[in-house]
N, CA, C, O and the ligand as a Tripos MOL2 file, in Angstrom:
@<TRIPOS>MOLECULE
protein
  261   259    66     0     0
PROTEIN
NO_CHARGES

@<TRIPOS>ATOM
      1 N         -41.5480   57.8000  -37.8360 N.3       1 MET1
      2 CA        -40.7480   57.6670  -36.6800 C.3       1 MET1
      3 C         -41.5680   58.2330  -35.3800 C.2       1 MET1
      4 O         -42.2840   59.2340  -35.3860 O.2       1 MET1
      5 N         -41.3430   57.4840  -34.4050 N.am      2 THR2
      6 CA        -42.0260   57.8410  -33.1360 C.3       2 THR2
      7 C         -40.9220   58.4220  -32.2650 C.2       2 THR2
      8 O         -39.7760   57.9720  -32.2850 O.2       2 THR2
      9 N         -41.3450   59.5410  -31.4220 N.am      3 GLU3
     10 CA        -40.7730   60.1220  -30.4670 C.3       3 GLU3
     11 C         -40.9540   59.6290  -29.0920 C.2       3 GLU3
     12 O         -42.1070   59.3470  -28.7660 O.2       3 GLU3
     13 N         -40.0250   59.4780  -28.2430 N.am      4 ALA4
     14 CA        -40.4220   58.9730  -26.8880 C.3       4 ALA4
     15 C         -40.7590   59.9280  -26.0010 C.2       4 ALA4
     16 O         -39.9870   60.8710  -25.8210 O.2       4 ALA4
     17 N         -41.9740   59.8350  -25.3030 N.am      5 VAL5
     18 CA        -42.2060   60.8850  -24.4170 C.3       5 VAL5
     19 C         -41.8240   60.4630  -22.9160 C.2       5 VAL5
     20 O         -42.0380   59.3280  -22.4880 O.2       5 VAL5
     21 N         -41.3080   61.3650  -22.2490 N.am      6 THR6
     22 CA        -40.8030   61.1210  -20.8490 C.3       6 THR6
     23 C         -41.5380   61.6890  -19.9550 C.2       6 THR6
     24 O         -41.5430   62.9180  -20.0300 O.2       6 THR6
     25 N         -42.2750   61.1460  -18.9860 N.am      7 ALA7
     26 CA        -43.1580   61.6740  -18.0410 C.3       7 ALA7
     27 C         -42.1450   62.0540  -16.9180 C.2       7 ALA7
     28 O         -41.1030   61.4320  -16.7090 O.2       7 ALA7
     29 N         -42.5440   63.0860  -16.2540 N.am      8 PRO8
     30 CA        -41.7420   63.5020  -15.0160 C.3       8 PRO8
     31 C         -41.8980   62.3540  -13.8930 C.2       8 PRO8
     32 O         -43.0070   61.8420  -13.7420 O.2       8 PRO8
     33 N         -40.8600   61.9620  -13.1420 N.am      9 PHE9
     34 CA        -40.7210   61.1900  -12.1340 C.3       9 PHE9
     35 C         -39.9260   61.5480  -11.1020 C.2       9 PHE9
     36 O         -38.7560   61.7090  -11.4480 O.2       9 PHE9
     37 N         -40.1990   61.7710   -9.6860 N.am     10 ALA10
     38 CA        -39.2350   62.2200   -8.8090 C.3      10 ALA10
     39 C         -39.1520   61.1790   -7.7240 C.2      10 ALA10
     40 O         -40.0970   60.4420   -7.4430 O.2      10 ALA10
     41 N         -37.9070   61.1520   -7.0900 N.am     11 VAL11
     42 CA        -37.6380   60.3430   -5.8640 C.3      11 VAL11
     43 C         -37.4710   61.3010   -4.6920 C.2      11 VAL11
     44 O         -36.5990   62.1640   -4.7880 O.2      11 VAL11
     45 N         -38.2090   61.2340   -3.6150 N.am     12 VAL12
     46 CA        -38.0800   61.8790   -2.5150 C.3      12 VAL12
     47 C         -37.4050   61.0640   -1.5370 C.2      12 VAL12
     48 O         -37.9630   59.9920   -1.3050 O.2      12 VAL12
     49 N         -36.2700   61.3240   -0.8640 N.am     13 GLU13
     50 CA        -35.7240   60.7500    0.1820 C.3      13 GLU13
     51 C         -36.2490   61.2500    1.5940 C.2      13 GLU13
     52 O         -36.2020   62.4020    2.0240 O.2      13 GLU13
     53 N         -36.7640   60.1130    2.2210 N.am     14 ARG14
     54 CA        -37.3140   60.4890    3.4850 C.3      14 ARG14
     55 C         -36.8780   59.5110    4.5640 C.2      14 ARG14
     56 O         -37.4700   58.4780    4.8750 O.2      14 ARG14
     57 N         -35.5780   60.0650    5.1730 N.am     15 THR15
     58 CA        -35.0810   59.3960    6.1390 C.3      15 THR15
     59 C         -35.8980   59.4380    7.6720 C.2      15 THR15
     60 O         -35.5170   58.7920    8.6480 O.2      15 THR15
     61 N         -36.9030   60.1940    7.6560 N.am     16 ASP16
     62 CA        -37.8580   60.2970    8.7940 C.3      16 ASP16
     63 C         -38.8740   59.2230    8.8300 C.2      16 ASP16
     64 O         -39.6130   59.0460    9.7980 O.2      16 ASP16
     65 N         -38.8920   58.5580    7.8240 N.am     17 LEU17
     66 CA        -39.8130   57.4910    7.8640 C.3      17 LEU17
     67 C         -39.4430   56.2020    7.9870 C.2      17 LEU17
     68 O         -38.2520   56.0320    7.7240 O.2      17 LEU17
     69 N         -40.1510   55.0460    8.3510 N.am     18 VAL18
     70 CA        -39.6870   53.6710    8.5120 C.3      18 VAL18
     71 C         -40.4840   52.8530    7.5420 C.2      18 VAL18
     72 O         -41.7050   52.8380    7.7010 O.2      18 VAL18
     73 N         -39.9770   52.2020    6.6040 N.am     19 PRO19
     74 CA        -40.9210   51.5440    5.6760 C.3      19 PRO19
     75 C         -41.4200   50.1260    6.4360 C.2      19 PRO19
     76 O         -40.7360   49.5730    7.2970 O.2      19 PRO19
     77 N         -42.7650   49.6160    5.9620 N.am     20 ARG20
     78 CA        -43.2360   48.5500    6.5280 C.3      20 ARG20
     79 C         -43.2670   47.4720    5.4170 C.2      20 ARG20
     80 O         -43.3950   47.8010    4.2370 O.2      20 ARG20
     81 N         -43.1420   46.0920    5.8320 N.am     21 CYS21
     82 CA        -43.2950   45.0260    5.1110 C.3      21 CYS21
     83 C         -44.6080   45.0490    4.4740 C.2      21 CYS21
     84 O         -45.5110   45.5310    5.1580 O.2      21 CYS21
     85 N         -44.9510   44.5600    3.1120 N.am     22 PRO22
     86 CA        -46.2650   44.4810    2.7450 C.3      22 PRO22
     87 C         -46.7060   43.1140    3.0460 C.2      22 PRO22
     88 O         -47.8530   42.8750    2.6710 O.2      22 PRO22
     89 N         -46.0090   42.0470    3.6970 N.am     23 HIS23
     90 CA        -46.6220   40.9670    3.6000 C.3      23 HIS23
     91 C         -47.0420   40.7160    5.0630 C.2      23 HIS23
     92 O         -48.0600   40.0530    5.2600 O.2      23 HIS23
     93 N         -46.2730   41.2380    6.1910 N.am     24 CYS24
     94 CA        -46.5270   41.1610    7.4720 C.3      24 CYS24
     95 C         -46.9700   42.3260    8.3630 C.2      24 CYS24
     96 O         -47.3220   42.2220    9.5380 O.2      24 CYS24
     97 N         -46.8960   43.5820    7.5520 N.am     25 ASP25
     98 CA        -47.0150   44.8910    8.1470 C.3      25 ASP25
     99 C         -46.1800   45.2680    9.1420 C.2      25 ASP25
    100 O         -46.4210   46.3170    9.7400 O.2      25 ASP25
    101 N         -45.0580   44.4750    9.4870 N.am     26 GLU26
    102 CA        -44.0690   45.0340   10.5400 C.3      26 GLU26
    103 C         -43.3010   46.2200    9.9270 C.2      26 GLU26
    104 O         -43.0940   46.3470    8.7200 O.2      26 GLU26
    105 N         -42.9170   47.0370   10.8450 N.am     27 SER27
    106 CA        -42.0370   48.1180   10.1960 C.3      27 SER27
    107 C         -40.5380   47.6980    9.9560 C.2      27 SER27
    108 O         -40.0490   46.8870   10.7420 O.2      27 SER27
    109 N         -39.9010   48.1130    9.0950 N.am     28 LEU28
    110 CA        -38.6100   47.5390    8.6400 C.3      28 LEU28
    111 C         -37.5200   48.5820    8.9520 C.2      28 LEU28
    112 O         -37.2030   49.3360    8.0320 O.2      28 LEU28
    113 N         -36.9130   48.7110   10.1390 N.am     29 PRO29
    114 CA        -35.8320   49.5260   10.4550 C.3      29 PRO29
    115 C         -34.4710   48.7290    9.6820 C.2      29 PRO29
    116 O         -33.4010   49.3290    9.5850 O.2      29 PRO29
    117 N         -34.6240   47.4780    9.2100 N.am     30 ALA30
    118 CA        -33.4930   46.7700    8.6090 C.3      30 ALA30
    119 C         -34.0260   45.7010    7.4770 C.2      30 ALA30
    120 O         -35.0460   45.0830    7.7810 O.2      30 ALA30
    121 N         -33.5880   45.5020    6.5440 N.am     31 VAL31
    122 CA        -33.8330   44.3110    5.6650 C.3      31 VAL31
    123 C         -32.6870   43.2180    5.5870 C.2      31 VAL31
    124 O         -31.4980   43.5360    5.5560 O.2      31 VAL31
    125 N         -33.0750   42.0730    5.5610 N.am     32 TYR32
    126 CA        -31.9680   41.1800    5.2570 C.3      32 TYR32
    127 C         -31.7240   41.0230    3.7490 C.2      32 TYR32
    128 O         -32.5890   41.3870    2.9520 O.2      32 TYR32
    129 N         -30.4900   40.4540    3.3200 N.am     33 ALA33
    130 CA        -30.0580   40.3490    1.8790 C.3      33 ALA33
    131 C         -29.2350   39.0860    1.6870 C.2      33 ALA33
    132 O         -28.2840   38.8480    2.4330 O.2      33 ALA33
    133 N         -29.5470   38.3620    0.8060 N.am     34 ARG34
    134 CA        -28.7890   37.3180    0.2090 C.3      34 ARG34
    135 C         -28.0880   37.5090   -1.3030 C.2      34 ARG34
    136 O         -28.7770   37.9410   -2.2270 O.2      34 ARG34
    137 N         -26.8680   37.2100   -1.4750 N.am     35 ALA35
    138 CA        -26.3000   37.5020   -2.7410 C.3      35 ALA35
    139 C         -26.2480   36.2060   -3.3710 C.2      35 ALA35
    140 O         -26.2130   35.1770   -2.6960 O.2      35 ALA35
    141 N         -26.2420   36.2050   -4.6450 N.am     36 ARG36
    142 CA        -25.8650   35.2260   -5.7360 C.3      36 ARG36
    143 C         -24.8370   35.7340   -6.7370 C.2      36 ARG36
    144 O         -24.9180   36.8320   -7.2860 O.2      36 ARG36
    145 N         -23.9250   34.9020   -6.9190 N.am     37 GLY37
    146 CA        -23.2680   35.3800   -8.2260 C.3      37 GLY37
    147 C         -21.6090   35.8620   -7.7580 C.2      37 GLY37
    148 O         -21.2920   35.9720   -6.5740 O.2      37 GLY37
    149 N         -20.8020   36.0760   -8.7200 N.am     38 VAL38
    150 CA        -19.5800   36.3570   -8.4480 C.3      38 VAL38
    151 C         -19.3460   37.8820   -8.2880 C.2      38 VAL38
    152 O         -19.7720   38.5870   -9.2040 O.2      38 VAL38
    153 N         -18.7710   38.4390   -7.3210 N.am     39 PRO39
    154 CA        -18.6890   39.9210   -7.2230 C.3      39 PRO39
    155 C         -17.8610   40.5220   -8.3240 C.2      39 PRO39
    156 O         -18.1210   41.6760   -8.6630 O.2      39 PRO39
    157 N         -16.8130   39.8100   -8.9680 N.am     40 LEU40
    158 CA        -16.1030   40.4000   -9.9520 C.3      40 LEU40
    159 C         -16.5280   39.7150  -11.2580 C.2      40 LEU40
    160 O         -16.5580   38.4850  -11.2420 O.2      40 LEU40
    161 N         -16.8620   40.3600  -12.3900 N.am     41 GLY41
    162 CA        -16.8470   39.6660  -13.5420 C.3      41 GLY41
    163 C         -18.4350   40.0250  -13.9470 C.2      41 GLY41
    164 O         -18.8250   41.1580  -14.2330 O.2      41 GLY41
    165 N         -19.1380   39.0060  -13.9170 N.am     42 GLN42
    166 CA        -20.5970   39.2150  -14.4390 C.3      42 GLN42
    167 C         -21.5770   39.9410  -13.4040 C.2      42 GLN42
    168 O         -22.7750   39.9130  -13.6840 O.2      42 GLN42
    169 N         -21.2080   40.5340  -12.3310 N.am     43 GLY43
    170 CA        -22.0930   41.0830  -11.5420 C.3      43 GLY43
    171 C         -22.8520   40.0630  -10.5200 C.2      43 GLY43
    172 O         -22.6150   38.8570  -10.5900 O.2      43 GLY43
    173 N         -23.6260   40.5070   -9.7190 N.am     44 ARG44
    174 CA        -24.3780   39.5320   -8.8450 C.3      44 ARG44
    175 C         -25.8800   40.1380   -8.3970 C.2      44 ARG44
    176 O         -26.2350   41.3070   -8.2480 O.2      44 ARG44
    177 N         -26.5780   38.9520   -8.2520 N.am     45 THR45
    178 CA        -27.8560   39.2590   -7.8380 C.3      45 THR45
    179 C         -27.9280   39.3660   -6.2770 C.2      45 THR45
    180 O         -27.3230   38.6320   -5.4960 O.2      45 THR45
    181 N         -28.7410   40.3700   -5.9570 N.am     46 LEU46
    182 CA        -28.9650   40.6100   -4.4540 C.3      46 LEU46
    183 C         -30.3890   40.3510   -4.4160 C.2      46 LEU46
    184 O         -31.1100   40.8140   -5.3000 O.2      46 LEU46
    185 N         -30.9180   39.5660   -3.3540 N.am     47 MET47
    186 CA        -32.2100   39.3990   -2.9200 C.3      47 MET47
    187 C         -32.5680   39.8100   -1.5110 C.2      47 MET47
    188 O         -32.0670   39.2400   -0.5420 O.2      47 MET47
    189 N         -33.4080   40.7680   -1.3990 N.am     48 TYR48
    190 CA        -33.9500   41.5350   -0.0840 C.3      48 TYR48
    191 C         -35.0420   40.8300    0.4280 C.2      48 TYR48
    192 O         -35.9690   40.5840   -0.3440 O.2      48 TYR48
    193 N         -35.1130   40.3880    1.8200 N.am     49 PHE49
    194 CA        -36.1740   39.7820    2.3430 C.3      49 PHE49
    195 C         -36.4450   40.2280    3.7480 C.2      49 PHE49
    196 O         -35.4630   40.6090    4.3860 O.2      49 PHE49
    197 N         -37.5510   40.2440    4.3010 N.am     50 CYS50
    198 CA        -38.1200   40.7880    5.5030 C.3      50 CYS50
    199 C         -37.3920   39.9750    6.5200 C.2      50 CYS50
    200 O         -37.1850   38.7850    6.2840 O.2      50 CYS50
    201 N         -36.8910   40.6520    7.8940 N.am     51 PRO51
    202 CA        -36.4170   39.8010    8.8150 C.3      51 PRO51
    203 C         -37.1210   39.1880    9.8260 C.2      51 PRO51
    204 O         -36.6840   38.4120   10.6750 O.2      51 PRO51
    205 N         -38.6560   39.7430    9.6160 N.am     52 ASN52
    206 CA        -39.8320   39.0830   10.6190 C.3      52 ASN52
    207 C         -40.4460   37.9310    9.8460 C.2      52 ASN52
    208 O         -40.5750   36.8720   10.4610 O.2      52 ASN52
    209 N         -40.8180   37.9890    8.6570 N.am     53 CYS53
    210 CA        -41.5480   37.0940    7.9530 C.3      53 CYS53
    211 C         -40.8910   36.2460    6.9490 C.2      53 CYS53
    212 O         -41.4010   35.2690    6.4020 O.2      53 CYS53
    213 N         -39.6270   36.7480    6.7460 N.am     54 LEU54
    214 CA        -38.6480   36.3550    5.7780 C.3      54 LEU54
    215 C         -39.2840   36.1960    4.1610 C.2      54 LEU54
    216 O         -38.7870   35.3650    3.4010 O.2      54 LEU54
    217 N         -40.2330   36.9300    3.8020 N.am     55 LYS55
    218 CA        -40.6080   36.7070    2.6570 C.3      55 LYS55
    219 C         -39.9710   38.0090    1.7910 C.2      55 LYS55
    220 O         -39.7720   39.1390    2.2360 O.2      55 LYS55
    221 N         -39.7220   37.5450    0.4890 N.am     56 VAL56
    222 CA        -38.7880   38.4050   -0.2850 C.3      56 VAL56
    223 C         -39.5120   39.6520   -0.7770 C.2      56 VAL56
    224 O         -40.6000   39.6290   -1.3520 O.2      56 VAL56
    225 N         -38.8230   40.7140   -0.5040 N.am     57 LEU57
    226 CA        -39.1730   42.1780   -0.8980 C.3      57 LEU57
    227 C         -38.8460   42.4900   -2.0950 C.2      57 LEU57
    228 O         -39.6910   43.1830   -2.6610 O.2      57 LEU57
    229 N         -37.8060   42.2010   -2.7750 N.am     58 GLY58
    230 CA        -37.2030   42.5990   -4.0480 C.3      58 GLY58
    231 C         -35.8090   41.9390   -4.3950 C.2      58 GLY58
    232 O         -35.1610   41.1890   -3.6640 O.2      58 GLY58
    233 N         -35.4950   42.3600   -5.6190 N.am     59 PHE59
    234 CA        -34.1580   41.7900   -6.1030 C.3      59 PHE59
    235 C         -33.5730   43.0400   -6.6070 C.2      59 PHE59
    236 O         -34.2820   43.9280   -7.0800 O.2      59 PHE59
    237 N         -32.0630   43.1470   -6.5000 N.am     60 ALA60
    238 CA        -31.1770   44.1820   -7.0810 C.3      60 ALA60
    239 C         -30.0580   43.3400   -8.0580 C.2      60 ALA60
    240 O         -29.5220   42.2730   -7.7590 O.2      60 ALA60
    241 N         -29.8810   44.0400   -9.1760 N.am     61 GLN61
    242 CA        -28.4570   43.6340   -9.8350 C.3      61 GLN61
    243 C         -27.6050   44.5980   -9.8390 C.2      61 GLN61
    244 O         -27.9960   45.7660   -9.8320 O.2      61 GLN61
    245 N         -26.2840   44.2700   -9.8500 N.am     62 GLY62
    246 CA        -25.2100   45.4270   -9.8810 C.3      62 GLY62
    247 C         -23.9450   44.7680   -9.5090 C.2      62 GLY62
    248 O         -23.9230   43.6350   -9.0290 O.2      62 GLY62
    249 N         -22.9880   45.4120   -9.7100 N.am     63 ARG63
    250 CA        -21.5410   44.8280   -9.6220 C.3      63 ARG63
    251 C         -21.0380   45.5340   -8.3610 C.2      63 ARG63
    252 O         -20.9870   46.7450   -8.1420 O.2      63 ARG63
    253 N         -20.7070   44.5870   -7.6430 N.am     64 MET64
    254 CA        -19.8320   45.1650   -6.2240 C.3      64 MET64
    255 C         -18.4270   44.4840   -5.9890 C.2      64 MET64
    256 O         -18.2000   43.3040   -6.2580 O.2      64 MET64
    257 N         -17.4930   45.3870   -5.4420 N.am     65 ILE65
    258 CA        -16.3680   44.9220   -5.2980 C.3      65 ILE65
    259 C         -16.1350   44.3610   -3.8600 C.2      65 ILE65
    260 O         -15.0520   43.8600   -3.5600 O.2      65 ILE65
    261 ZN        -42.6140   40.7160    6.6460 Zn       66 ZN66
@<TRIPOS>BOND
     1     1     2 1
     2     2     3 1
     3     3     4 2
     4     3     5 am
     5     5     6 1
     6     6     7 1
     7     7     8 2
     8     7     9 am
     9     9    10 1
    10    10    11 1
    11    11    12 2
    12    11    13 am
    13    13    14 1
    14    14    15 1
    15    15    16 2
    16    15    17 am
    17    17    18 1
    18    18    19 1
    19    19    20 2
    20    19    21 am
    21    21    22 1
    22    22    23 1
    23    23    24 2
    24    23    25 am
    25    25    26 1
    26    26    27 1
    27    27    28 2
    28    27    29 am
    29    29    30 1
    30    30    31 1
    31    31    32 2
    32    31    33 am
    33    33    34 1
    34    34    35 1
    35    35    36 2
    36    35    37 am
    37    37    38 1
    38    38    39 1
    39    39    40 2
    40    39    41 am
    41    41    42 1
    42    42    43 1
    43    43    44 2
    44    43    45 am
    45    45    46 1
    46    46    47 1
    47    47    48 2
    48    47    49 am
    49    49    50 1
    50    50    51 1
    51    51    52 2
    52    51    53 am
    53    53    54 1
    54    54    55 1
    55    55    56 2
    56    55    57 am
    57    57    58 1
    58    58    59 1
    59    59    60 2
    60    59    61 am
    61    61    62 1
    62    62    63 1
    63    63    64 2
    64    63    65 am
    65    65    66 1
    66    66    67 1
    67    67    68 2
    68    67    69 am
    69    69    70 1
    70    70    71 1
    71    71    72 2
    72    71    73 am
    73    73    74 1
    74    74    75 1
    75    75    76 2
    76    75    77 am
    77    77    78 1
    78    78    79 1
    79    79    80 2
    80    79    81 am
    81    81    82 1
    82    82    83 1
    83    83    84 2
    84    83    85 am
    85    85    86 1
    86    86    87 1
    87    87    88 2
    88    87    89 am
    89    89    90 1
    90    90    91 1
    91    91    92 2
    92    91    93 am
    93    93    94 1
    94    94    95 1
    95    95    96 2
    96    95    97 am
    97    97    98 1
    98    98    99 1
    99    99   100 2
   100    99   101 am
   101   101   102 1
   102   102   103 1
   103   103   104 2
   104   103   105 am
   105   105   106 1
   106   106   107 1
   107   107   108 2
   108   107   109 am
   109   109   110 1
   110   110   111 1
   111   111   112 2
   112   111   113 am
   113   113   114 1
   114   114   115 1
   115   115   116 2
   116   115   117 am
   117   117   118 1
   118   118   119 1
   119   119   120 2
   120   119   121 am
   121   121   122 1
   122   122   123 1
   123   123   124 2
   124   123   125 am
   125   125   126 1
   126   126   127 1
   127   127   128 2
   128   127   129 am
   129   129   130 1
   130   130   131 1
   131   131   132 2
   132   131   133 am
   133   133   134 1
   134   134   135 1
   135   135   136 2
   136   135   137 am
   137   137   138 1
   138   138   139 1
   139   139   140 2
   140   139   141 am
   141   141   142 1
   142   142   143 1
   143   143   144 2
   144   143   145 am
   145   145   146 1
   146   146   147 1
   147   147   148 2
   148   147   149 am
   149   149   150 1
   150   150   151 1
   151   151   152 2
   152   151   153 am
   153   153   154 1
   154   154   155 1
   155   155   156 2
   156   155   157 am
   157   157   158 1
   158   158   159 1
   159   159   160 2
   160   159   161 am
   161   161   162 1
   162   162   163 1
   163   163   164 2
   164   163   165 am
   165   165   166 1
   166   166   167 1
   167   167   168 2
   168   167   169 am
   169   169   170 1
   170   170   171 1
   171   171   172 2
   172   171   173 am
   173   173   174 1
   174   174   175 1
   175   175   176 2
   176   175   177 am
   177   177   178 1
   178   178   179 1
   179   179   180 2
   180   179   181 am
   181   181   182 1
   182   182   183 1
   183   183   184 2
   184   183   185 am
   185   185   186 1
   186   186   187 1
   187   187   188 2
   188   187   189 am
   189   189   190 1
   190   190   191 1
   191   191   192 2
   192   191   193 am
   193   193   194 1
   194   194   195 1
   195   195   196 2
   196   195   197 am
   197   197   198 1
   198   198   199 1
   199   199   200 2
   200   199   201 am
   201   201   202 1
   202   202   203 1
   203   203   204 2
   204   203   205 am
   205   205   206 1
   206   206   207 1
   207   207   208 2
   208   207   209 am
   209   209   210 1
   210   210   211 1
   211   211   212 2
   212   211   213 am
   213   213   214 1
   214   214   215 1
   215   215   216 2
   216   215   217 am
   217   217   218 1
   218   218   219 1
   219   219   220 2
   220   219   221 am
   221   221   222 1
   222   222   223 1
   223   223   224 2
   224   223   225 am
   225   225   226 1
   226   226   227 1
   227   227   228 2
   228   227   229 am
   229   229   230 1
   230   230   231 1
   231   231   232 2
   232   231   233 am
   233   233   234 1
   234   234   235 1
   235   235   236 2
   236   235   237 am
   237   237   238 1
   238   238   239 1
   239   239   240 2
   240   239   241 am
   241   241   242 1
   242   242   243 1
   243   243   244 2
   244   243   245 am
   245   245   246 1
   246   246   247 1
   247   247   248 2
   248   247   249 am
   249   249   250 1
   250   250   251 1
   251   251   252 2
   252   251   253 am
   253   253   254 1
   254   254   255 1
   255   255   256 2
   256   255   257 am
   257   257   258 1
   258   258   259 1
   259   259   260 2
@<TRIPOS>SUBSTRUCTURE
     1 MET1         2 RESIDUE 1 A MET
     2 THR2         6 RESIDUE 1 A THR
     3 GLU3        10 RESIDUE 1 A GLU
     4 ALA4        14 RESIDUE 1 A ALA
     5 VAL5        18 RESIDUE 1 A VAL
     6 THR6        22 RESIDUE 1 A THR
     7 ALA7        26 RESIDUE 1 A ALA
     8 PRO8        30 RESIDUE 1 A PRO
     9 PHE9        34 RESIDUE 1 A PHE
    10 ALA10       38 RESIDUE 1 A ALA
    11 VAL11       42 RESIDUE 1 A VAL
    12 VAL12       46 RESIDUE 1 A VAL
    13 GLU13       50 RESIDUE 1 A GLU
    14 ARG14       54 RESIDUE 1 A ARG
    15 THR15       58 RESIDUE 1 A THR
    16 ASP16       62 RESIDUE 1 A ASP
    17 LEU17       66 RESIDUE 1 A LEU
    18 VAL18       70 RESIDUE 1 A VAL
    19 PRO19       74 RESIDUE 1 A PRO
    20 ARG20       78 RESIDUE 1 A ARG
    21 CYS21       82 RESIDUE 1 A CYS
    22 PRO22       86 RESIDUE 1 A PRO
    23 HIS23       90 RESIDUE 1 A HIS
    24 CYS24       94 RESIDUE 1 A CYS
    25 ASP25       98 RESIDUE 1 A ASP
    26 GLU26      102 RESIDUE 1 A GLU
    27 SER27      106 RESIDUE 1 A SER
    28 LEU28      110 RESIDUE 1 A LEU
    29 PRO29      114 RESIDUE 1 A PRO
    30 ALA30      118 RESIDUE 1 A ALA
    31 VAL31      122 RESIDUE 1 A VAL
    32 TYR32      126 RESIDUE 1 A TYR
    33 ALA33      130 RESIDUE 1 A ALA
    34 ARG34      134 RESIDUE 1 A ARG
    35 ALA35      138 RESIDUE 1 A ALA
    36 ARG36      142 RESIDUE 1 A ARG
    37 GLY37      146 RESIDUE 1 A GLY
    38 VAL38      150 RESIDUE 1 A VAL
    39 PRO39      154 RESIDUE 1 A PRO
    40 LEU40      158 RESIDUE 1 A LEU
    41 GLY41      162 RESIDUE 1 A GLY
    42 GLN42      166 RESIDUE 1 A GLN
    43 GLY43      170 RESIDUE 1 A GLY
    44 ARG44      174 RESIDUE 1 A ARG
    45 THR45      178 RESIDUE 1 A THR
    46 LEU46      182 RESIDUE 1 A LEU
    47 MET47      186 RESIDUE 1 A MET
    48 TYR48      190 RESIDUE 1 A TYR
    49 PHE49      194 RESIDUE 1 A PHE
    50 CYS50      198 RESIDUE 1 A CYS
    51 PRO51      202 RESIDUE 1 A PRO
    52 ASN52      206 RESIDUE 1 A ASN
    53 CYS53      210 RESIDUE 1 A CYS
    54 LEU54      214 RESIDUE 1 A LEU
    55 LYS55      218 RESIDUE 1 A LYS
    56 VAL56      222 RESIDUE 1 A VAL
    57 LEU57      226 RESIDUE 1 A LEU
    58 GLY58      230 RESIDUE 1 A GLY
    59 PHE59      234 RESIDUE 1 A PHE
    60 ALA60      238 RESIDUE 1 A ALA
    61 GLN61      242 RESIDUE 1 A GLN
    62 GLY62      246 RESIDUE 1 A GLY
    63 ARG63      250 RESIDUE 1 A ARG
    64 MET64      254 RESIDUE 1 A MET
    65 ILE65      258 RESIDUE 1 A ILE
    66 ZN66       261 GROUP 0 **** ****
């Protein structure tokens, strides 16, 4: 039987810093998002992209009302 080992992991909220796009290197005070799927029921997929170069930054899945 194997026992799972959990390494410590921390998320530090930094509201004083502005993230930068990894594609065009512009600062990102905002990101654009497009959603696919029905909000009720099976959940939906969100796609986030840079407002400057329009390249995709990431995806998120969740249920939203
Ligand atoms: Zn960009």
